[in-house]
N, C-alpha and C positions, 0 to 999 in steps of 0.2 A: 563246407566251402565248395561250391560247384560252379563250373564254367557255364552251366545252364543259364546263369544270370546274364551272360554276355550274348545270348541269342545263338542262332544257327552258325554265324560266323565264328563265335567263340568256341562252339563245339568242334567245328571243322579245324580251327587253328590248334586246339589242344590235341586233336587226333593226329594232326601232322607232327606236332612236337613229340607226342608219344612214340610215333613211328621213328622219328629221328633219334630218340634216346635209346631205342631198342630195348634190351633187357635192363638197362640202367635206369636211374631215377631221372625224371624230367627236370631240367635246370632252366634258369631264366634265359640262358643262351639259346636253348632249344625253342623256348616259347617266343623269344623276340624274333628269331629267324622265321618261325612259322607265321607270326602275326604280320611281319613285313611282306610275306609272300602269300598271305591268305586272300582268296578271291573276295571281291566286294559282295557278290551275291552268292554266297555258299548255299548249297542245297541243304534241306533239313537232314539232320542226322538219322541214319537208319542202320541197324546192325547188318553185317555181311558175314560171309563164312570166315574171313580172316579177321573179323572184328566182332567176335561174339561177346555175349554178356560176361563171360569169365575173363576176357582180356580187356574189358573196358576200364578197369581200374588201373591206375598207375601211381607208383610212388613218386613223390615230388620233393624237390629240394626246399629247404626252409625259405630261401629267398623268393621262390615261386609263391608260397603261401603268403608271405609278406606283401608281394606285389599285387596279388589278387585282392587281398583285404584292403590295401591302400587305394587301389583303383575304385573299388566299390564305395569306400568312404568318400573319396574325392568326387565321384559322380553324384553321390547323394548330396554332398555339400553344394554342388552346382545345380541341383534340381534336375538331373538328367539320368536316364537309364544307363547302367554300365555298358561300355562298348570296348572294342579292341583298341580304339584310339586312346581311351583312358588308360588302359593297361600298358600300351606301348610307351606312352609318356612316362608312366611310373617306372617301368623297367629301365628306361634310359636314365631317368633321374636317380635310380639306385646307384648307377655308376659301377656296376659289377664289371671288372676287367674282362672276364671271360665272355660276357654277353656283348660288350661293346666290340671286343676283338673279333668275335664270331660274326657280327654284322659287317665289320670292315673287310674281313676276309672274303665276303660275298659281294664286295663292291657297293655296300650300302653305308651311307653317311649317317651316323646316329643323330647328329644335330639337325640334318635335313629331314630325317624321318620324324623327329619330334616336332619340328615346325609344321610339316604337312599335317600331322595328326591334330595339332592345335587348330590349324586352319579348317580342318574338317569338322571339328567340334564346334567352332565358332565361339562367340561370347568372349568374356574377358580372359586373357592369358594369365597363368599364375606368375606371381612375382617370385622368381627363383624356383628351385626344385619343389616338386609336390611333396608335402609332408608324408612321411611313412609311418605306418603303425609299428609299434615295437615288435621285435622278434619274440617268439615264445621262449620260455626258459629252456636252458640246456637240459636234455633228458626227456623232453616232451616233443610231441608231434614229429617234426623231421630233423630235430637237432640232436646230435650225439651228446650223451652224458659226459660230464667231466671225468677224467681218469681217476681211478681210486687213489692214486698218489696225491692228487690235488684236493681230496676231500678231507675234512677234519678227522684225523686218525683216531682220536679218542672215541668219537661217535661211530666210526666204522668198526672199531674194536668191539663196541657194545653190540652192534648188529651181527658181527661174526659170531659172538657168543649165542645170540638168538638163533642163528642158522644151525649151530651145533645142537640146539635143543628143540628143533622142530618136531611136532607130533606126527612123524611120518608113519608110524605103525597104525594110526587111526584113519589114514586115508584109504577109503574104499571106492570112491567114485569121484567124478570130476567136480561136483559141487563141494566136496571136501577140500579139494585143491583151492577153489575160489575162497572158501572160508578161511583157510590158512593165509592166503594172500591178503584177504581183507584185514585180518589181525596184524599182519606184518606192515601193511600200509599205515594202519592207525599208529603202530609203534614208531614208525619213521616220522610221521607228522608230529607226534608228541615231542620227540627229540628235537625236531627242527624248530618247533615253537618255543621249546624251553631254552634253546641256545640261540634263538633269533637268527637263523640262517637266512641268507637271501634266496631268491627263487632258483637261481642257477644251482646253488649248493643243495637246496631242499629236494628238487626234483631229480638231480643227478644222484643224490644219495638213495632216493626211492628207486630209481631205475636200476642202479647197480645192485641194490639189495634184493629187489624182487626178481631180477634175472638170476641171481645166485640161489635164491629160494626155489625158483622153478627148476633150475638145473638139478638141485638135490632131490626134488620130488620126482623128476624124470628118472634119475638114477635109482631111487629106492622103489618106485612104483611104476614100472614100465607101462606105457600106454595111458597113464592117468592124465597127461597133458599132451597136446600135439607138439610135434617137433618143430623147432624154429627153422625156417628155410635159410639156406646159406645166403649171405648178403655181404654188405660192406661194413657191418658192425653197428649201423645206426639203428635207433629204435624203430620198430614198426609202428607207424602212426597214421594220421588221417590221410585219406586219398582224395584226389580230385577225380571224380568219376564222370564220364560222358554217358548220359542216359538217353534212352529213346523217349518217345512221347508217353506220358503217364496220365491216367484219369485224374480229375480234380480230387482234392483231399476229401471233400464232403462225400463224394461218391464212393471212394475207397472205404471210408468209415461206415457208410450205410451198408455196403456189401459185406463188411466183416466187422460187426459191432463188438466182437470179443477180442479184436486185435490188441495185443499188448498185455493181456491178462496173464499169459503164460510167462512172460518175462517178469511181471510183477510178483507172481507167486514164486518163481525161481529165485528172485532176489531176496524175498523174505525167508526162504528156506536157507539160503547161504548165511544170512544174518543170524538166524537161530543157531545154525551149526557153529558159526564163529563164536557166538556167546558161550555155547557148550564147551568148545575147546579152550576158551579163556578160563572157564571155571575149573576144568580138569587141570590146567597148567597151574592155577593158583593153589589147587589142592595138593 
């Protein structure tokens, strides 16, 4: 999910929202204020010393992801390229109190902004709020997992017993950690299917279990997995990234025909190792 789809103005607005958020995650309030103040003819994005490639990614709130996806879907439905006007209308229709309050604090009337955005877009105005795409399940992307106390305790108990029997002594390299994680993910999905959990429970159970598995691996085999950066406790998920100009895809593939093979081979290696660990466990 990239704001590249919204053109140079979209990249400029997101960069302004990222700066407004500072070290925190970008919220719809940051994005709404940035869009309302974004210049009509923003220059093309170009990296600078204080906006280097390492700093161009930013964690975003779940509502931002929902707003961007909804704006893209609405623009497609209207037969138009996505624009900041689509995004602003969707954010206002979300009705997030922080976003609307943020605009009012800056002397901006949300209803007036919405009307002007619709006038800029032209064409038929939507009857009522723009429909929103569903939020992703809890425990995925930018949504926190459900607390352990809210999860099915019998299933969590089964997973705790699996955590006590992890093959930690067989972990030698990072691919072994991924193999263990793959087996644990399959185990959680089987439990979820068997007990017909909804998506919020399924992915919350997976998120909490994998986090505990990784913590045990880090404690038993220092350096096997990278440390998790300190944050607000939410899962590390998808990023909206502001990118500079890139060559077309066909040219990138022509210049590097073997791109992706290393990942493919690495994935097959993890799958073979995971199968071996399952056989050892059964034995």
